[in-house]
NULODREN-539415 format. One record per residue (C-alpha): residue in three letters; z, y, x. Coordinates in steps of 0.25 Angstrom, whole numbers, plus 2048, in hexadecimal, padded with zeros to 3 digits. Last residue first. Layout:
N
ALAZYX...
This chain:
159
GLU7F0257219TYR7FE256219THR803257227GLN81325322AGLY81C258234ASN82525F22BVAL81A266223LYS80A267225ILE80226A21BTRP7F226821DGLY7E426F21CGLY7D526A21BGLN7C926F222ARG7BC26721DGLY7BE25621DGLN7BA25520EPRO7C825020AASP7CE25D211HIS7DB25A215HIS7E626120FTHR7EC26F20DTRP7E1273206HIS7E927C1FEMET7F1289202ILE7F42941F6GLY7F72A21F8GLY8022AD1F9LYS8052B11EBPRO7F82B91EAASN7EF2AD1EATYR7E62AA1F8ILE7E229C1FBTYR7E5296209GLU7DD28720DGLY7E627F215LYS7EF27D221PHE7FE27B221LEU80A27C229VAL818279220GLN82727D223ASP82F277219GLY83927F212ILE837278203ASN83326B206LEU826264207GLU81F256209ALA80F25A209ARG8092521FEPRO7FF24A205ALA7EF24E205LEU7E524E1FCASP7E824C1EDILE7F62531F3ASN7ED2611F4HIS7F726B1FBALA7F82781F2PHE8012811FALEU80628F1F4LEU8082981FFTHR8142A2201GLN8132B0206ALA81C2BB209PRO8252B5215SER81A2AD21AVAL81529F217ARG81E29B20CLEU81928F207LEU81728A1F8PHE81527C1F3ARG80B2741EBGLN8052671ECHIS7F72641E6ARG7F225B1DEALA7E225B1DBGLY7E125F1CDTHR7EC2651C6SER7F925E1CEASP7FE26B1D3ASP80A2661DAALA81726E1D7LEU81D2781E1LEU8252761EDLYS8292841F2VAL82D28C1FEVAL826282208GLU82628B215GLY81929021DSER80E28D228GLY7FF291229GLN7F328B229LEU7E5293222TRP7D828F21DVAL7D429B214HIS7CE29B206SER7D42A6201GLN7D72B4207LYS7E02BE200GLN7E12C720CALA7F02C620DPHE7F12B720AALA7E82B4213GLN7EE2BD21DGLU7FB2B621ALEU7F42A821DALA7EE2AD22ATHR7FC2B1230ASN8012A322BGLY7FF29C237LYS7F229823CSER7E429A237LEU7D928F236GLY7CC29423CGLY7CA29E247ALA7C32A823ESER7D02AB236LEU7D12AB227SER7CA29E226THR7C129A21DLEU7C028E212ASN7B8292208LEU7BD2881FDTHR7B72891F1GLN7BB27C1E9VAL7C927D1EDGLN7CA28B1E5SER7CF2851D8LYS7D827D1DEVAL7DF2871E6GLU7E328E1D9ILE7E72821D2ALA7F22831DFSER7FA28C1D7GLN8002991D9PRO80829E1CEALA8022A81C5GLN8012B71C6SER7F22B61CBALA7EE2AE1BFALA7F42B81B5ASP7EA2C31BAPRO7EA2CE1C3GLN7DF2D81C1PRO7D22D91CBSER7CF2E51D1GLN7C32EC1CBSER7B92F11D7CYS7B02E51D5ALA7AF2E71C6SER7AB2F61C8LEU7A12F11D3TRP79A2E71C9ALA79A2F21BDALA7942FC1C7ILE7892F21CCLEU7862EE1BDTRP7842FC1B9LEU77B2FF1C5ALA7722F31C1MET7712F81B3
């Protein structure tokens, strides 16, 4: 009996997951909100917060999540706010020729960032992997005094 259970478990582990409709859905801050409760704030590098977009590109390539990063990019699209639960300002930033990043900036905890298409943005936050480039959230101060993030654009810092 035990041998059968082990064989069944090994078989289940070796099967590749099938794509589902959810993986084809547009990016949404809803994905972020469901994960905020289980933050695992680890760094991609042993030295703490990574600089530049190399670490961001590596996190995307390695499908890592819950990684604190900072980087920069250009605003390519302003999206409607997500007003379900905590309100989030949403926008897309091009961080490399092959990658855009969805931002879910909590405007219940931080001021709305004044953005226009083409603006250059610096940021720090928690990266969450998804196949479309990823989601950056926690781009605001931490009300509990732990690690927080920010968005900087046109000389103004939003945290």
